[in-house]
N, C-alpha and C positions, 0 to 999 in steps of 0.2 A: 276674629276674636283674638288670635294669637298675636297679631300686630299691635292691637291695643294693649295687651298685657306686656308685650316687649317694650313698648314705649313707656308704660307706667313703671316697669322695672328699671329701665334706663334712667327715668326721672328720679326714682328713689335712690339709685346709685349715685347720680350726680349731686343730689341734695345731701346725701350722706357724706360724700367725699368733701363737699364744700364745708359742712359742719365739722368734720374731723380736722380740717385745716384751720379752724378758728383758735382763739387764744384762751377761751374760757372752758373750764372743765365740763360744765353742764352741757355746753354745745357739743363738745367732743363725745360725751356719752350719748346724746341724742343722735349724733351722726352715726355712731356704731349701731344704734337701734334701727335707723332708717336703712343702713347698709344691709343689715340682716333681713329686713322686710323685703328689700329688693332681691335678695338671694332667694327668699321663699317664693316670690312670684316667678323668678327665673327658672327655678326647679319645676314649678307647676307648669309653666309654659313649655319647657322642654319635654315634659311627660305627655304632651298633647292633651288638649282640652276636649274630652269626649263627654258630652252632656247626656243624661238620661240612660246611661249604661251601667250595669252592675260592676263593682270593683273586684268581684271574685268570679271564678269559673264554676259554673254548675253544668250539669248535664243538659244538653239541648241549647245552651247559650252560645251563639256564634260571635256576637259583638260584646266586648267587655272593655273596661278601663283598666289600665295597668295600675295595680295598687302600690308599686314601689315608690313613685314620686310622692304619693300621699304619706307614706310611712317616713320617707326622708324628710318631708316638710314638718311632720309632727316631731321628729327627733330634733330637727333644727330649731323649732320654736322653743322646745324645752331648754336646749343649750343656750340659745340667745337670751332667754329669760334669765337664766343663771348668770350669764356674763354681764347682762345689763344691771341686774341687781347688785352684783359684785362691784361693778364700776361706779354705781350710784353711792354705795356705802364707802368706797375708797375716796370718791370725790367729797363726800360729806365729812369724812374724817380729816382729809387734807384741809378743807375749809376751816374745820374746828381748830386744828393745831396751828395753822398759818394765817388765819383770818383773811385769806384771799383765795380766789379761784382763777386768777390770771396766771397763765403759764410763764410769762416773762418774769413775774415776781417770784415764782416758785423755783426758777432756775438757779438762783443763788449768785454769788459773786466768784471772782477768780481766786480770792483769798481762802475760800472754804474748801 
């Protein structure tokens, strides 16, 4: 199962990097979202996938799942949601003021 998750995380990283290198702002924002989802899967995979085991230690429990990767992923989800919403608002305001979302046109000229 870890190999499948690693392949999926690598695919999300590759798609995210591809979208970040595009020229439209919306594709760049979607690329950052895919990159963060790939990071979530990577953290989950590195924490070992133990199915059917409790995430906390109780008396008498010998096999348990480490709760630290789950806590890190929850924190990362909240942070990536905030960053994605900020980037969406920034892209929307940029489109409103400049009437374009192409990075080549937003760059300006040498005279400015």
